[in-house]
N, C-alpha and C positions, 0 to 999 in steps of 0.2 A: 132205829133202823140202821143196819150196817150196809156199806157199799158191797156189791157183788164181788166175789173173789175172781170172777172171770172177765170183768170189764176193765178197760183202761182207767187209769186215774189221771187227773190233771196235775202235771208236773210244774208247768210254768206258763205265765203270760209273757210273751216276748215282744219287745219294741225294736224295730229297725231304727238306727240312730246315726246321726252325723258325728255327735260327740257322746259316746255311750256313758263315760264317766260323769260328764256335766249333767246329762239328762237323768242319770241314776241319782245324783245328789239332789236334784230338784224333786224327784218323786219320793225320795227318802224323807225329805222335809214335808212334802204334801201328805204322806201317809203315816209318818211317824215310824217307818220301818228302818232297818239297818242296812248299810252298804256292806255286802259280804266280801267283796274283793275289789280293791281299787287298782285296776290296771287299765291300760288303754284298749283292751280287747273286750271280751265278754264280761260284763259287770252284772252281779246279782244283787237283788234286795231280798233280805230275809224278813218275814213277817214278825211283828212283835205282838200279834194277837192270835186268834185261833185259826187263821187262814192256813191252809195246808199246802199251798204252792208258793213258789218264788215268782218274782218278776225279774226278767232278764233283759239287758240292753246290749244289742250286738251291732257292730259296725257293718253297714251295708252301703257300698259305693253309690247305688242308684238312689239312695235317700237324698243325695245332694241335689237331685232334680227338684224343681219347684213343685210343691204339693198341689195336686189338682183335686178339688172337691173335698168333701168331708170324709173322714175315716169312717169305715163301717163299724168299728168298735171304739168305744170310749169308756172312761171310768167315771162313775158317780161317787162322790165323796160325801159322807154324811157330816152333819154338824149337830151340836148339842143345844145351841141357843142362837138367837139372832146375833148376839155379840160374837159368838164363836164363828158364825158364818162370815160376818164382816171382817173379823180379824184374819180368818183363813184366806179370804180373797185378797186382803191387803198384803199379807205375808207372801202369797204366791206371786202377786204382781211385782213385789219387791225382788223376788228371786228370778224374775224373767218371764212370767206369764203375762198375757194381755187379754183384755175383754174382747169378745167377738160376738157378732150377730149371725145366728144361724136360723133366724126366723122365729125365735122364741117370743112369746107374747109378753107385754109389760106386766100382766097380772100373774105370771108364773113366778113361783117363789125361788126357783134355783137361779144361780149365776153361772153363765157359760164363759169359760176361759179357754185359751190355747196355751199349751206349755211352750217352753223356749224353742221347740222345733215344730210348732204348729199343730200338735195333736190336741184335739178337743177334750175337755173335761168339764164336769158340772159340779158345782158346790151346792149341795142340796139343802133346802130349808130345814130347820129343826122340826122334829116331831112328824116327819114324813111317814105316813102309815105303811106305805108299801115297803119301805126299808127298815121298818121297826125291828129292832133286835140285831141289826147288822153293826159291825164295827166301822171304823173310819172308811175302809173300802166297802161301800155299800153294794155296788153292782158293776160287773162287766156288762155294759149296755151295748147291744148289737142292733144294727139295722138289718132285720131279717124276717122271714116268714114264719108262720106258725109251724109249718112242717119241719123247718130246721131246728126249732125248739124241741120237737119230738125226736129228731135225729140225735141231738146232743144228750137228751135225757137217756136214750138207749145206749149211746156210745159210752157215757160215763157211769151209767147206773145211778144217776141223780134223779130224784122224783120231781115231777112238775109241782110247783107251789103256786102257779098261776096259769090259767088257761081260759081266757075270756076275750071276746071282741078281737080275735085274731092275734092277740098278744100272749106270749108265753114266758115263763120264768122257771128256772130250776135252781136247786140248792143242794149242797152236799147232804147226804142222808142223815148225818148227825146234827144238822142245823147250824153248822159253824161256817165261817167265811162268808164271802159275798154271794149274792144272787148272780146268775147269768141270765140276762133278759133279751127278748126279741120283740121289737115294736110292731111287727106286722106290716102289711103293705100300706103305701107303696114303698118298695125297697130302692134305695139310691143306686144308680148305675155304678158298676165297678170301673175304676179308673186305674188299672194296673194292679200289681201285687199289693195286698194290704200291708200297712206299716205295723199293725199289731196282729199277732196270731197266737194260737194256743199250741203248746207242746203236751202231748199225752203219752203214756207208756203203759203197756200191758204188764200184769204181774209176772213174777219170775217164772211161774210154771206154765205160762201161755206163750206160744211161739209168736214172734213178731209178725210173720207173714200170715199166720192164721188169724191174727187180730185184724190185719189189713183186709183180709177176705171178709171178715165179719162186718167191718165198716163199709165195705163196698156193697154188701148185701143190704145195708141200712140206707144206702143212697149216696155214699161218698165216691169219689173218683181219685185215681192217682194222677198227679200232675208233675210237670217238669218246669222248674223255675231256674234251671241252670245249676242245680245243686251238685251235679257231678257224682263222684263215687263217695258216698257217705253212708254211715251206718243207721241213718234214720230214713223214713219214708215220708215224702211230701204228698199230701192229699188235699182235696178240697171237699167241703161239706156240700149239701145239696143246693145251697145258694152261691157256691163258687168261692167261698172263703177258705184260704189256705190254712192248713194245720199240719203238724209233724207228729208222726208216730215213732217214738224213740224205741231203743232196745228194751227188753223186759227188765224190770227193776222192782 
């Protein structure tokens, strides 16, 4: 199944960062991806697997403020064995991660960490059925409603691969790359602009503002986060999570 030629594609997952280069190097080690450009400004990670989007790290002054509450988006990383899980945790702690308690039960198999800037991530136990077939980056895991999963399925043209018990998940039509998942209610309250957001872009033959109108018809809204005069459009999905619509490409 191919993605529709009229829907936007996912271009990047973006992190707001105090130290973009330092955080990019941490995540490059965590994922086994490659640092694309080592400057002190926008830093990119290029996938070394079948993932079709980049991860970007951008300096944002307000990120220096103390983190309040959990991120609404975090990454789940897969492992191939118990030894791999233990070694992954030890390696990331050595690189600046720390163990955190977000209410996980002792019998849950995954390990919850925070990266050097406090962003949560999970190191998933091996042979996790839900993430079977995924590469190291198993899931962009979101705190959100069932309806927002439907929104993103329509926005990107990605089919639902899970829709049960208020939980939803989508994946690229060709079955590559990570899932994007939503855990259903209750949804954590929003405490300011998200530190992680998605960048999407319409195809070259689709007008940017026409795509914005389509996304509004699906339930998105335009928002002002102080972006000023830029060539992308900042929007929020039906749960209030920011994302950017870039110029066609």
